[in-house]
C-alpha positions as CSV (number, residue, x, y, z in Angstrom):
1,M,0.1,0.1,0.3
2,L,2.5,2.5,0.8
3,L,4.3,2.2,-3.0
4,R,1.0,2.1,-4.0
5,D,0.4,5.3,-2.3
6,A,4.0,6.8,-3.5
7,G,3.1,5.8,-7.5
8,Q,-0.1,7.6,-7.5
9,G,-2.1,4.4,-7.1
10,D,0.0,2.6,-10.0
11,L,2.5,-0.3,-8.5
12,S,2.9,-1.8,-11.8
13,E,5.6,0.3,-13.1
14,T,7.2,-0.1,-9.3
15,L,6.7,-3.9,-9.2
16,E,8.3,-4.0,-13.1
17,F,11.8,-2.0,-11.7
18,L,11.8,-4.5,-8.6
19,H,11.9,-7.9,-11.1
20,G,14.7,-6.3,-13.4
21,R,16.8,-5.7,-10.1
22,L,15.4,-9.1,-8.4
23,T,16.3,-11.4,-11.2
24,Y,20.2,-10.3,-11.4
25,L,20.4,-10.5,-7.4
26,V,18.9,-14.1,-7.8
27,G,20.7,-15.3,-10.9
28,R,17.6,-16.2,-12.8
29,A,15.0,-14.6,-15.4
30,H,12.1,-15.7,-13.3
31,L,11.8,-15.3,-9.7
32,T,9.2,-17.8,-9.4
33,E,8.7,-21.3,-10.9
34,K,5.1,-20.5,-12.3
35,Q,4.9,-19.8,-15.8
36,G,2.6,-17.4,-17.6
37,R,3.2,-14.9,-15.0
38,T,3.5,-10.9,-15.9
39,R,7.0,-9.6,-14.5
40,E,4.7,-8.1,-11.7
41,M,2.8,-10.6,-10.9
42,D,6.4,-12.6,-10.6
43,A,7.7,-9.8,-8.5
44,L,4.5,-9.9,-5.9
45,E,4.7,-14.0,-5.6
46,F,7.9,-14.0,-5.0
47,L,8.1,-10.9,-2.6
48,G,5.6,-12.8,-0.3
49,S,7.5,-15.9,-0.1
50,C,11.3,-15.0,-0.8
51,S,13.4,-15.0,2.6
52,D,14.2,-11.7,5.1
53,A,17.2,-11.4,3.4
54,H,15.7,-11.2,0.1
55,F,12.7,-9.1,1.0
56,L,15.4,-6.6,2.6
57,D,17.1,-6.3,-0.4
58,A,14.3,-5.2,-2.3
59,I,13.5,-2.6,-0.1
60,E,17.0,-1.4,-0.7
61,Y,16.1,-1.0,-3.9
62,V,13.1,0.5,-3.9
63,V,14.8,3.5,-1.5
64,H,17.5,3.9,-3.9
65,S,17.6,7.1,-6.1
66,D,17.3,4.8,-9.4
67,A,13.8,4.1,-8.3
68,G,12.9,7.6,-8.1
69,P,11.0,8.1,-11.1
70,Y,8.4,5.4,-9.5
71,L,8.1,7.1,-6.2
72,H,7.9,10.4,-7.4
73,G,10.2,12.0,-5.4
74,R,8.5,10.7,-2.7
75,Q,12.2,8.6,-1.4
76,G,12.2,10.8,1.8
77,E,8.6,10.0,3.2
78,V,8.7,6.3,2.1
79,V,12.2,5.7,4.1
80,S,10.1,7.6,7.2
81,R,7.1,5.2,6.8
82,L,9.3,1.9,6.5
83,N,10.9,2.6,9.6
84,E,7.4,3.6,11.5
85,F,6.3,0.0,10.1
86,F,9.8,-1.7,11.6
87,S,9.4,0.2,14.7
88,I,5.2,-1.0,15.0
89,D,6.1,-4.7,14.2
90,D,9.3,-4.4,16.6
91,L,11.4,-5.2,13.8
92,P,15.5,-5.3,14.2
93,Y,16.5,-2.9,11.2
94,F,16.1,0.6,10.1
95,V,16.4,2.6,7.1
96,T,18.6,5.3,6.8
97,Q,18.1,8.2,4.8
98,P,20.5,9.2,1.5
99,V,23.8,11.2,2.3
100,W,24.1,14.1,0.4
101,E,27.3,16.4,-0.4
102,R,27.0,19.9,-1.4
103,G,30.1,20.8,-4.0
104,Q,30.4,22.8,-7.0
105,S,29.9,21.6,-10.7
106,T,29.6,24.3,-14.2
107,F,26.4,24.7,-16.2
108,Y,26.9,26.4,-19.5
109,G,29.9,27.5,-18.6
110,Q,29.1,29.0,-15.1
111,A,30.3,27.9,-11.7
112,T,27.3,26.7,-10.0
113,E,26.6,24.6,-6.4
114,C,25.2,21.2,-6.7
115,M,24.4,18.5,-4.2
116,T,26.1,14.6,-4.9
117,L,24.5,11.3,-3.6
118,R,27.5,10.5,-1.2
119,E,25.1,7.2,0.3
120,E,22.0,5.4,-0.8
121,S,19.7,4.7,1.9
122,K,20.4,1.1,3.1
123,V,18.5,-1.3,5.6
124,I,20.5,-1.5,8.4
125,P,20.4,-3.9,11.8
126,K,18.7,-2.5,15.0
127,D,18.9,-5.1,17.5
128,S,18.0,-2.5,20.5
129,Q,16.3,0.5,20.5
130,V,18.0,2.3,23.2
131,M,21.4,1.3,21.4
132,H,19.9,2.9,18.6
133,D,18.7,5.9,19.8
134,T,21.9,6.9,22.0
135,A,24.7,5.0,19.9
136,I,23.7,4.4,16.0
137,E,21.6,7.1,14.8
138,P,24.0,9.9,16.6
139,A,27.2,8.1,15.0
140,L,25.3,7.9,11.7
141,Q,24.3,11.8,12.1
142,L,27.7,12.7,13.1
143,L,29.5,10.5,10.3
144,R,26.8,12.6,7.5
145,K,28.9,15.6,8.0
146,P,30.8,16.6,5.1
147,A,34.8,16.0,6.9
148,F,34.0,12.2,8.2
149,L,31.6,11.2,5.0
150,N,34.9,8.3,4.0
151,A,34.0,7.4,7.7
152,N,30.7,7.2,6.9
153,A,30.9,4.5,3.8
154,E,33.1,2.6,6.1
155,F,30.8,2.4,9.1
156,M,27.7,1.8,6.7
157,G,30.1,-1.2,5.4
158,A,30.5,-2.4,8.6
159,L,26.6,-2.5,9.1
160,E,25.7,-3.7,5.4
161,D,28.4,-6.4,6.7
162,Y,26.5,-7.5,10.0
163,R,23.1,-7.5,8.0
164,H,24.7,-10.1,5.5
165,G,26.1,-12.3,8.4
166,K,30.1,-11.1,7.1
167,F,31.2,-10.8,10.9
168,S,34.3,-10.8,10.2
169,D,34.6,-8.4,7.7
170,C,31.9,-6.0,9.5
171,V,35.0,-6.0,12.8
172,T,37.5,-4.9,10.1
173,K,35.4,-2.3,8.6
174,C,34.3,-1.0,12.0
175,N,38.1,-0.7,12.5
176,S,38.5,1.8,9.7
177,S,35.9,3.6,10.1
178,Y,37.1,4.2,13.8
179,E,40.2,4.9,12.6
180,S,39.3,7.7,9.7
181,V,37.1,9.8,12.6
182,M,40.3,9.6,14.6
183,K,42.7,11.3,11.5
184,V,39.5,13.9,10.9
185,I,39.6,14.4,14.4
186,C,43.4,15.3,14.2
187,G,43.3,16.9,11.2
188,Q,40.6,19.5,12.4
189,K,41.8,20.1,15.8
190,G,46.0,20.5,14.2
191,F,46.8,17.8,16.0
192,E,50.2,16.2,14.4
193,Y,49.8,12.6,12.8
194,S,50.4,10.8,9.6
195,Q,47.9,8.5,7.2
196,G,49.9,5.5,8.5
197,D,49.2,5.8,12.0
198,T,47.9,3.0,13.6
199,T,44.7,2.7,16.3
200,S,47.2,3.2,19.1
201,K,49.3,6.1,18.2
202,L,46.2,7.7,17.0
203,L,44.2,7.1,19.9
204,R,47.2,8.3,22.0
205,T,47.7,11.4,20.6
206,I,44.0,12.5,20.7
207,M,44.1,11.6,24.5
208,T,47.5,13.5,24.5
209,K,46.2,16.8,23.2
210,T,42.9,16.3,25.1
211,E,44.7,15.6,28.6
212,M,42.5,12.7,28.9
213,D,42.9,10.5,31.4
214,T,45.2,7.1,30.8
215,F,42.7,4.7,32.3
216,W,40.8,5.7,28.6
217,E,43.0,3.8,26.6
218,T,42.5,0.3,27.4
219,P,38.4,0.9,26.9
220,L,39.2,2.7,23.5
221,M,41.3,0.4,22.2
222,I,38.8,-2.4,22.4
223,V,37.4,-2.0,18.7
224,A,40.9,-2.5,17.5
225,T,41.5,-5.2,19.3
226,L,38.8,-7.0,18.4
227,R,40.1,-6.5,14.7
228,N,43.3,-7.8,15.1
229,R,42.4,-11.1,17.0
230,L,39.2,-12.0,15.2
231,S,38.7,-9.8,12.0
232,S,39.7,-10.9,8.5
233,S,42.5,-7.9,8.1
234,H,45.3,-10.7,9.5
235,G,45.9,-14.3,7.9
236,A,44.5,-16.7,10.4
237,G,47.0,-19.4,9.9
238,E,45.9,-22.8,10.6
239,V,43.5,-22.2,12.7
240,P,40.4,-20.7,10.8
241,K,39.2,-17.1,12.7
242,V,35.2,-17.1,13.3
243,V,33.7,-14.2,14.3
244,P,30.1,-14.7,15.9
245,E,27.1,-12.6,15.4
246,H,27.2,-11.3,19.2
247,V,31.0,-10.3,18.6
248,A,30.2,-7.9,15.6
249,K,27.1,-6.3,17.4
250,Y,29.1,-5.7,19.8
251,A,32.0,-4.1,17.7
252,L,28.9,-2.0,16.0
253,N,28.0,-0.7,19.2
254,I,31.0,0.2,20.8
255,T,32.6,1.8,17.6
256,A,29.5,4.0,17.3
257,S,29.8,5.2,20.9
258,A,33.8,5.3,20.8
259,M,33.6,7.7,17.8
260,L,31.1,9.8,20.0
261,F,33.2,9.6,23.1
262,L,36.4,11.3,20.8
263,H,34.5,13.9,18.8
264,D,32.9,15.1,21.7
265,Q,36.0,15.3,24.0
266,A,37.6,16.6,21.1
267,Y,35.7,19.6,20.6
268,R,33.6,20.0,23.6
269,A,33.7,23.9,24.9
């Protein structure tokens, strides 16, 4: 009904668009085994019986920019309503708003201001309303600032890896995003650092410059410790590294909290 209303009463074009995306996703010309169906009915039948993972993929396709013509520019409204539905049914997901970056372009030889899409809307995990409201969402708000857009891409990648069960990659990207945030803080605050600095060196720089007590180092190094000990960033050798789901979830939450804490510490009045 939501897509029908956004499409001004016509759902057929949206379903045909989804059919094209979903057939590439599943690797076959027809989404269901029933023959003689239109692409719209094939997509509708598939969405009624597919796995949760594929249904969430379909939601992402619908809120991406290339689906704009079928939603008549109402993606933002659709994202907000989807999050209402997730919340009402207590489902552990959240759809992010797209991230736009302001820049300069040329139009008929004249410099003009433009907006460039940096991050499409994504379906991310939301296992706890409290953690989402106090850590994940505030971190996403911080990372949407222009200076943090690279860190944003890395953290969104970690969230996407978690949703798809790639827990080792999730932990790796958490630390990448954490390091990126610390580098931006150092750059903006004039703290001397180099691009090759490790997490521990970046953290000690910020701690020294902001006069933090030394006991903070251990909790704020947990993100890097998880990456070094458990993730795919280092070779496993003879013993495979397996990152459980609950560890990846912890890495996401502690990364979001640590980024916010260091940012607030560095920019406090």
